[in-house]
Phi, psi and omega in degrees: 000314179295325177297324179294319178295319178299318180297319179295319179296320178298318179296318180295322178296318179297319178296319179295318178296320178297319178295319179296317178298318178297320178297316179296321178297320178296318178297316179297318179295320179296316178297318179296319179296317179297318179296318178297318178296319179296317178296318178296321178295318178296319179295319178295316179296320179296317177296320178296321178295319179296316178297319178297318178294318178296319177295319179297321177297323180289316183288331182263008183287155176070028180084006181292337178288328181284324187271346183100357179296323179298317178296321179295323177296314179296320178296317180292325177295316176296321177299317179296320179296317180292322175298321178295320177298319178296318180298316180294320181295325181272352186298324183267003185240332188256303188234311189285355173290342177275135177304132187298323181294342181249014191238028180299316178296319179294322179295316180298316178297320179298316181293321180293318182291328179292345176292330188299307182296328181279336171292329177275342185294316186296308186281348186241308187293317182300307178299326177298317179294324177294325180292337182246034183288344175283354177225048184294329177300318182285331175295314178297319177296324179296321177295325179286316178297320179298319178292328175297317179293322178294324177295322176298316179294319180292325178297323178288336182270349182292315182302303180285355180072041180280088185294321177302317178295319179296318183291315179296319178297320180295319178295320178297317177298320181295315181294316179293327177295319177294321178298321176297316180297321178297315180296317180298318179292326182291329183269359184301317178298336181287337181246017184281120176293161184293332185260010182235134178277167181296318180298317180294318179295316177298322179295322179296318177297314181297322181297314181289327177292322178293319180295316180295320177294320178295329176282323184288330184296306178295323177296315178295323178295317178295317179293327177294317178294332183269313187255340181101162183293323183298318181294322179293323176295324177291323175297317177297324178300313179298319179298316179297319181295318177294320179294329175299321176295320178296322180296321179295331183273011174295160180301151184290334181288357171298323178281130178255146180291149176285121182256348180283153179289148179293139180084357179288147181290138180294143179271128183254145182249138169232173182293340180274357185237024182256358180095155185294322182294315179293318180299320178298315179294323179295314181295323176297318178290329174299315178298319179294321180292321175300317177300316182292312179296318178300312185296321182301305185282328179295309180292324182299313182282332173296318178294318179298323179274003182055042179259021177254154188302321185281354176241353188257024178295142183293322181258137180301326182291340181278349181279148177285120184291342182279313186273072174274187186295309180298320181291324178296316179297320178297319179295319179296319178295319178296321178295321178295318178297318178295323178295321177297317178296320179295323178297317178294320180294318180292324177298323176291329180283327182269045186290336184258010181257155183291130180294333178297318179291327178296318181298312180294325178294321178294321177294320177297322178296320178294323179297312180298316181295320179296319179294314180297319180292323178296326181279318184241062184283130177192190182296314185288324176290329175295318176296320181295318182288330174294317178296316182293323179298313178293322179298312182292322179296317181290312182293318179296321179292320179296319177293322177297317177302318180296321179294316180295317180296332181272323189267333188260136179293157185294334184289338179232019184290320181295318179294325176295316177296326176298316177298315182298314180298318181295315181296317181294321179293320177296323177296319178296318179295318178298316177298322177297320178295319178296317177297323178297318181290315182289340176291341177294335178288341182055033179233114179292328182294315183297314182293315184288326177294317177300316179297316181296320180295315180296318179293321179296318178296319179295318179296315179298319179297317180292323178294320178296315179298320181294320180296319178295318182294319180295318179296316179296321179294317179295319179295318178295322179294319177295320180296317180294322178294322178293319178294324180286330183282328184295304179295332179293318179292322180295319179296324181290323183290324184268359182286140177268116182290143178222172183294330183242018185263137178277121183252356184268124179279157178294151179298146184294320184291337182293338179290344184250001177286133178278125180291144177255165179300341183250010180218081182257122183246169180243140179304158187294321183297330182284347181262359185284347179277004178090006180285147180286128180294146180292146179281160178292141179290142178268151179289133178289118183292345180278345180272156179293147183280082180257167182272110184290337182261358181067000000 
């Protein structure tokens, strides 16, 4: 009996020791896991800090940190990321939840309805922004706060499936996003460093916005699959609200004083009142946008209908097993994304070239690519034309922004950008509708030949107009020089020389020099009384070193 009790005590001791060992092992494993998690967290935080510092060096390079351009770049990158999250969150609830092959009618209705907000954008949003140019920071913050509130409303409507609320919220987000872009483009000359051109500054903003959107799309897609669309909309809401605070903290010189007289009628901009240089760039970009919208929907539905050569083989064994419909769409989307990044990079590289020539060169590139693709249509030419379409759209738009920022006065710059944004969006929608209709033919040759002919006609028309405008400008300049030289020579011939009389007339070219804010001169006749000419104004060292001429 005692032996049994001893045996039981030994067993219980062994069990207790085993439990204690297991407990200690569990504690050690927990500590190791915690230490590993802490080290991984520290490494991630350290890597994030390094990436943040490297990004800050890039955004603040070239004097962008002093003028506020760096902050504007970071704000625009965050805005683009939040817009991408909203797009991904709504993708499975509004439109893309319908199979694309069965949604031609829905796509057409969607494209027609999207015309409405942009038709209203030009005559209303632009002049409103011009009227509040002394508070542009608060206007930009208002567009961000408004999108945050709309995201909150859409997140509440996702669960019950309230499609009217979702659709109205999506249109509101779209309009406010365009209003933000108009405001951002209008203030670009105010934050332009002295050593950076407008095309280069616009390219830097576009490059960071494209990269942030490209990072946000896969992250948002993964989080949507894990947490749902409502949660992603709430995340976007928080992001928009924080970005609104950042917008208010932009430098004060972003706001320009109101120079118009009180009670004066607001000046409205149309495409016929923007000047020949801006109009030429706008029409070239209209052709590029029609090309881009057409190509997107035309190729998308051709691939869905398997009406492309690499998917339309008569026998299943003759088809390439790799390039199926999802992979083809993914490749086309990847080519378009790469083309957008390349456009922004090339715009930064072409900083010393005329933006008018850049616009026409991009249109010529699209014409050549469309002709080659129509003749040799296949998978690789489809990828090439997708890349070129995105490249030309990005590069042409950046050059157009630089032209508008240089040619249009600050008092109507926002309304001009509103007109430009509306016209370009309507052109893209029109091209998408044409591509949608021509995709019904299931013939790649018919659609691409039509596109190539229209683009060639547009390029030829713009080249003829440009040649006429250049000739007229040269003739007018020669006439003005001749008129200015004639009275100057007569005055010199009849002047009586004296010991203290100035006989030298002002140089002819000086009459055509445009005065800058830091170089104010007085006409020659006003200096003949012996008064000392005023000295050039010096740059205030307390102000940011921005480029006064853009």
